[in-house]
SEVEX-842413 format. One line per 2 residues: for each residue x, y, z of C-alpha. Coordinates in steps of 0.001 Angstrom, whole numbers. Layout:
BEGIN
X Y Z; ...
This chain:
BEGIN
-25141 44374 -80999; -26516 46119 -77848
-24978 45005 -74190; -28149 45354 -72473
-30141 43529 -74998; -30993 39785 -74057
-28725 38674 -76993; -25532 41250 -75030
-26351 39004 -72158; -25912 35894 -73720
-22903 36697 -75562; -20827 38263 -71947
-22331 35172 -69690; -19997 32733 -72530
-17049 35089 -72872; -17167 34806 -68978
-17877 30955 -68929; -14779 30950 -71292
-12093 32627 -68841; -13463 31028 -66251
-13066 28017 -67117; -8797 27276 -67277
-9162 28583 -62864; -12306 26200 -62426
-10272 22812 -64120; -7560 24428 -62087
-9227 24590 -58660; -10574 20907 -59830
-7206 19709 -60120; -5600 21024 -57234
-8407 19420 -55089; -8218 15955 -56288
-4663 15944 -56100; -4377 16894 -52371
-7834 15260 -51276; -6685 11841 -50053
-4396 14164 -47683; -7601 16322 -46574
-8838 12797 -45580; -6087 11581 -43407
-6095 14996 -41963; -9954 14259 -40886
-9607 11160 -39808; -6812 11795 -37638
-8435 15054 -36042; -9448 12520 -33369
-10094 15284 -30404; -11716 18040 -30346
-12305 21416 -27640; -15910 22132 -25909
-16702 24926 -23304; -17352 22506 -20139
-18828 25821 -18046; -17487 28874 -15902
-15742 29126 -12438; -15464 31675 -10087
-13538 34314 -11020; -14995 34351 -14618
-12437 31403 -15561; -13932 29351 -17877
-13330 25254 -18170; -12975 23086 -21300
-13729 19598 -22270; -11143 17752 -24572
-12582 14657 -25795; -10551 11846 -27262
-11495 8913 -29819; -10638 5870 -31476
-11071 4046 -34598; -14116 1954 -32650
-15655 4455 -31090; -15196 4807 -28179
-14983 7870 -26156; -13013 9798 -23280
-13373 12990 -22118; -11326 15418 -19800
-12326 18007 -18568; -9085 20947 -17853
-10911 21667 -14440; -8396 18824 -11953
-6948 17162 -15606; -10034 15375 -14230
-11540 12199 -16569; -15153 13285 -16953
-16328 9960 -19314; -15338 6543 -20840
-17502 5546 -23629; -16950 1675 -24075
-18917 -1054 -26563; -19650 -4019 -24254
-20580 -7761 -26402; -22490 -6578 -28172
-21551 -3285 -29175; -23675 -1652 -27680
-21560 1915 -26112; -21836 3115 -22491
-20186 5769 -20246; -18327 3594 -18024
-17239 6451 -14738; -19163 8268 -12363
-19386 12610 -12317; -21082 15464 -14099
-22525 16402 -17036; -20778 20084 -15992
-17862 21320 -14427; -20084 23330 -11298
-20444 19664 -10086; -16370 19525 -9811
-15855 22538 -7744; -17492 20165 -5048
-16866 16659 -5878; -16579 15550 -2765
-15870 11486 -4164; -13207 13112 -6287
-15144 11861 -9528; -12201 11268 -12418
-9517 13695 -10997; -6224 13643 -10908
-5114 13883 -7367; -1840 15532 -5093
652 16189 -4542; 317 13101 -2383
-3181 11139 -3234; -4308 8882 -219
-4259 9642 3404; -885 11544 5860
-1598 10507 9327; -1870 13483 11166
-1663 16468 8501; 2429 16107 8509
5662 14639 7709; 9255 15196 8190
11919 15683 5351; 15512 16689 5856
14883 17343 9564; 12141 20130 8928
8342 18693 9713; 5819 20370 7240
2338 20743 8507; -350 20009 5891
-4332 20860 5727; -6555 18470 8193
-9237 17336 5485; -10248 13535 7057
-10350 13469 10247; -7082 14044 11678
-5006 13356 8085; -4516 14688 5655
-6945 13227 1987; -5644 13276 -2008
-3103 16366 -1255; -5189 18650 1078
-8115 21208 1114; -7122 22428 -2617
-5973 19840 -3773; -4341 19258 -7919
-8467 18096 -8211; -9308 21754 -7412
-6644 23364 -10228; -7151 24851 -13451
-4370 23031 -15553; -3192 23710 -18867
-3811 21627 -21744; -2167 21112 -24931
-3640 18741 -27744; -339 16379 -28466
-1943 13933 -30756; -425 12216 -33535
-1787 9702 -36054; -2143 7179 -34696
-3613 8253 -31481; -6031 11006 -30066
-3715 12968 -26556; -3939 15844 -24339
-1402 16961 -22023; -2309 19122 -18952
158 20607 -17433; 255 22439 -13593
2227 24250 -11445; 2103 24035 -7928
3967 26358 -5996; 6571 26428 -2921
4055 25883 174; 1114 24987 -2189
-1488 23095 942; 1895 22944 3403
4230 21191 962; 8019 22019 -302
9221 23260 -3473; 7647 24399 -6722
6348 21127 -8689; 6023 21217 -12335
3733 18116 -13141; 2609 16861 -16513
-650 14448 -16897; -838 12863 -20530
-4243 10838 -21396; -4458 8760 -24852
-6459 7022 -26316; -4936 3565 -28516
-7547 2197 -31010; -6755 -1213 -28534
-9022 685 -26750; -6686 1415 -23576
-6391 4720 -21949; -2659 5588 -21466
-1953 7791 -18540; 1633 9408 -18059
2722 11507 -15461; 6030 13244 -15368
6995 15668 -12050; 10066 17617 -11245
10595 20136 -7870; 13224 22602 -7408
13793 21305 -3725; 13360 17745 -2016
9299 17240 -1432; 6775 14535 -1252
5092 12987 -4733; 2449 10736 -5028
82 10882 -7789; -3278 9145 -9376
-6258 9311 -10975; -9662 8674 -8747
-12259 7156 -11511; -15019 5310 -9815
-15840 2333 -12450; -19237 264 -13081
-18942 -1909 -15940; -22435 -1567 -16588
-22571 1647 -16867; -23091 4800 -14485
-26370 5009 -13296; -26965 1517 -13792
-27445 -426 -10342; -24165 -1163 -7847
-20813 -3310 -8895; -21412 -6323 -6445
-21674 -8588 -8674; -18795 -7559 -10849
-15766 -9701 -10754; -12609 -8759 -9382
-8876 -9976 -9872; -5744 -7999 -7832
-2199 -9336 -8645; -1556 -8618 -5061
-700 -11281 -2623; -344 -8868 -56
-1514 -5487 1372; -1093 -3232 4371
-3597 -3401 7299; -5139 44 8670
-6127 1412 11870; -9607 2933 12885
-7778 5922 11329; -7894 4392 7796
-4087 4406 8438; -1654 2334 7713
-313 717 10316; 3270 -483 8882
2865 -3793 8175; 2662 -5813 5166
243 -8758 5230; -695 -11495 2968
-4380 -11657 1877; -4835 -15581 2013
-7166 -16938 3468; -8839 -13510 4353
-11989 -11611 2443; -9171 -9346 676
-8166 -12005 -1422; -9197 -11266 -5001
-5971 -13343 -6789; -8281 -15469 -8148
-11598 -13405 -9843; -14119 -12524 -7088
-17123 -11060 -7161; -17148 -7826 -5012
-19685 -8439 -2796; -18904 -12172 -2104
-17249 -11194 748; -17884 -7499 987
-19914 -8006 5012; -17986 -11069 5928
-17013 -10321 9788; -13559 -9131 10011
-12292 -6251 11383; -10123 -4370 7893
-13134 -4577 6242; -15078 -2842 9273
-12259 -292 9625; -12926 602 5714
-16305 -196 5788; -15987 -2538 2798
-13040 -2154 183; -10393 894 1473
-7128 -1024 548; -3903 -254 -192
-2708 -3848 -1852; 958 -4249 -2792
1507 -5240 -6187; 3407 -8682 -7208
6220 -8090 -9584; 7341 -4222 -8770
8902 -2597 -8633; 9206 -2625 -12107
10605 -306 -14576; 7657 -2319 -17099
3786 -1694 -16553; 2470 -5106 -14711
-998 -6490 -14703; -2337 -4757 -10963
-6178 -5743 -11562; -8920 -7036 -14099
-12475 -6227 -13504; -15195 -8045 -15112
-19148 -7536 -15513; -20976 -10985 -16232
-24353 -8962 -17567; -22202 -7006 -20542
-19537 -8933 -20818; -16619 -5523 -20420
-13361 -6497 -19742; -11212 -4128 -18004
-7421 -4283 -17328; -5301 -1689 -14707
-2212 -1502 -15879; 878 691 -14155
4408 1250 -13250; 3599 2060 -9461
3952 -498 -6599; 421 -203 -5256
-3257 -225 -5974; -6080 1429 -3631
-9234 -854 -4110; -12157 1280 -2957
-15759 117 -3160; -17769 3484 -3356
-18656 2484 364; -19318 6051 1080
-21547 6819 -1682; -24891 7438 -100
-27522 8530 -2572; -27299 12139 -2602
-25006 12963 -5471; -26560 13964 -8492
-24102 12586 -10850; -24752 12526 -15123
-28097 12779 -16379; -28873 13256 -12395
-28488 9948 -11876; -28292 9320 -8194
-25065 7434 -6582; -26154 5297 -3909
-23383 3242 -1654; -21248 957 -3714
-22899 1594 -7461; -18678 2581 -8385
-15212 1337 -8003; -11699 2517 -7614
-8514 1319 -8836; -6280 4064 -7563
-2383 2937 -8903; -434 4801 -6380
2517 4314 -3495; 1186 3231 -319
-260 5726 2113; 1160 7809 4384
4676 6711 3424; 5804 10303 4199
5976 8895 7818; 6518 5208 6606
10069 4309 6580; 9518 696 5300
7035 1483 2650; 8755 2335 -549
9942 6620 -681; 7851 9189 -2245
10724 11188 -2091; 11608 13027 -5207
14846 15170 -4698; 15342 18888 -6319
16429 18345 -9914; 14910 14445 -10242
11600 13758 -11879; 9069 11652 -11023
7715 8992 -13467; 4624 6706 -13800
2215 5270 -16743; -1138 3577 -15730
-3164 2745 -18453; -6952 1188 -18513
-7055 -1267 -21337; -11077 -2167 -22529
-12492 -5482 -24064; -14876 -7455 -24165
-15943 -11225 -23368
């Protein structure tokens, strides 16, 4: 038969089908055999990376998005090891982003409020921009009046960290790493820092800090997220309720530097040992509130120091039903009520953030500890490790 005829074509197709059928069956059986593994791999792949914008000099920042089985999502950029989004459900299952921030990396290059940033080497304030260690006085840049705040003019929040996917089948996770060289912002020693973010299926975000140095130095690390449990851009936080497991605090002077005293909160507007609306006493005629323009104080946590994390704080939004618990191994928490937000900052979706539209619960050692011998030490010896853990756990009621 002529192969160019219609009959010839039919015959050739039939022969090809006979030859290919075993191969097709093999591929089908192989895929069926491994399909559950493929599905499991997809189910466990809860983290992905996407571009977040370009920095000066052409460097690129990325966004690492973690998700859990409940639909909770946390997005972290390697610029500043910064939490950009934290989407959690309310009592009706509606998802809202509950942290203040920006839509792209450009906003974070300025970021005067430190939205979501990992701050260091030294979180909070160091008086007069100097401290003495091992008989040597170190001078730091002053970026808060006469003080050094959150590590200086170019702190960890302005560094491009190295990111690594460290997810497991149980949880999505990303680790950010940074080398702060000897003399960085005036601090001694080459300091190697890792910050690991893990999102679990119980709607908790665990942040684990680790740092080591080749020369004696001081270290105080924290995360500077601003929370609004009603959702970012949804008004102020004055009606949201707060409990702090802290019966003492460190009073400050007019420069917001601790006086060195540790005072009780009982009978003062700083008593949050029982759940109290943030705005209930924020404008009280009380010197410490006037100095801080509201709450901007370090609270001494009960039950610390401890190797195991303790419950430091609990916040609740009656409108949405969202609850935030903060667990930490650190001895203090800086409660800041967003007093210096003034409505000029355009955040995500171009939403303006007015005064007191977010609150911070910065787990850390005490402010100015290098100059305060009675406070828990922040000194890190050469060859030793600094480690701490803070967990933000969400639920509803």
